[in-house]
C-alpha positions in Angstrom: 4.4 -12.5 0.4 5.9 -16.1 1.1 5.3 -15.0 5.0 2.2 -14.0 3.9 0.7 -17.5 2.9 2.0 -19.2 5.3 0.0 -16.9 7.9 -3.3 -16.7 5.8 -2.4 -21.2 5.5 -2.2 -21.5 9.1 -5.2 -18.9 9.3 -7.5 -21.5 7.0 -6.1 -24.6 9.3 -7.9 -23.2 12.2 -10.8 -21.7 10.6 -11.8 -25.2 9.4 -12.1 -26.1 12.9 -14.7 -24.0 14.0 -18.2 -26.7 14.6 -20.7 -26.0 12.8 -23.1 -23.6 13.9 -20.0 -21.9 16.2 -18.6 -18.7 15.1 -15.7 -17.0 16.7 -13.3 -13.6 15.8 -10.4 -12.6 14.1 -8.4 -11.5 17.4 -8.7 -14.8 18.5 -7.5 -16.4 15.9 -4.6 -14.3 15.7 -4.5 -14.5 19.4 -4.5 -19.0 19.0 -1.6 -18.2 16.0 0.5 -16.3 18.6 -0.2 -13.1 16.6 -2.6 -11.3 19.2 -2.1 -7.8 17.1 -3.0 -9.5 13.8 -6.8 -9.3 13.7 -6.8 -7.2 10.7 -4.4 -9.4 8.4 -6.9 -12.3 9.6 -9.5 -10.7 8.0 -7.3 -10.3 5.1 -7.0 -14.1 5.2 -10.8 -14.1 5.1 -11.5 -11.8 2.4 -8.9 -14.2 -0.1 -10.1 -17.6 1.3 -12.7 -17.9 -1.6 -9.3 -18.5 -3.9 -8.9 -21.3 -1.8 -9.6 -25.5 -3.5 -10.8 -26.9 0.3 -14.0 -25.1 1.6 -13.3 -22.1 4.3 -15.9 -21.5 6.7 -14.8 -17.9 6.9 -18.5 -16.7 7.3 -17.9 -18.3 10.9 -15.9 -15.9 11.1 -16.5 -12.4 13.0 -15.8 -9.1 14.4 -15.2 -9.2 18.6 -18.4 -7.5 19.0 -20.6 -10.2 17.1 -21.1 -8.2 14.0 -20.9 -9.3 10.5 -18.1 -6.8 9.1 -17.4 -9.0 6.5 -20.2 -9.5 4.6 -19.9 -7.8 1.5 -16.9 -10.1 0.9 -19.4 -13.3 0.5 -21.1 -12.3 -3.2 -24.0 -10.5 -2.1 -25.2 -8.1 0.9 -27.0 -11.0 2.4 -24.9 -14.3 2.0 -23.3 -14.2 5.0 -26.2 -13.9 7.0 -27.7 -16.8 5.1 -24.8 -19.1 5.3 -24.7 -18.6 9.2 -28.7 -19.1 9.7 -28.0 -21.9 7.6 -26.2 -23.6 11.0 -28.5 -22.8 13.1 -27.4 -18.8 14.2 -29.5 -16.0 14.4 -29.0 -12.9 13.9 -30.5 -9.3 14.1 -29.2 -6.1 12.7 -26.0 -7.9 11.5 -25.4 -9.1 15.1 -24.9 -12.3 16.5 -27.3 -12.9 19.3 -26.5 -15.1 22.1 -22.4 -14.4 20.7 -20.8 -15.1 24.1 -22.7 -18.7 23.9 -22.1 -19.6 19.9 -18.2 -18.2 20.6 -15.7 -20.7 20.0 -12.2 -19.7 21.5 -9.6 -21.8 19.8 -7.1 -20.8 22.4 -9.6 -22.8 24.7 -10.8 -25.0 22.4 -7.8 -26.9 20.5 
């Protein structure tokens, strides 16, 4: 459990650096942390992020295709979409439009 807590904490540090109006993927975070095959565990960290004292902008983390795969973990089917749209991100059928343009790659940006 301690290793998981440490991994989750590392994920949260990266997620807090995602700029307003930008998005990244579970896999990009995993790669940045040196654990390329652990995208699913990044997803688990996002699912648990609501228990953190500090605000974790988990809505900015999507799958590698720009789909809102984690939307059911936001307390309602449209909450993740609404949070992203409030940052100016356009979405159609649960997919981010202009995904490549808005993508924030921590490997390149940090």
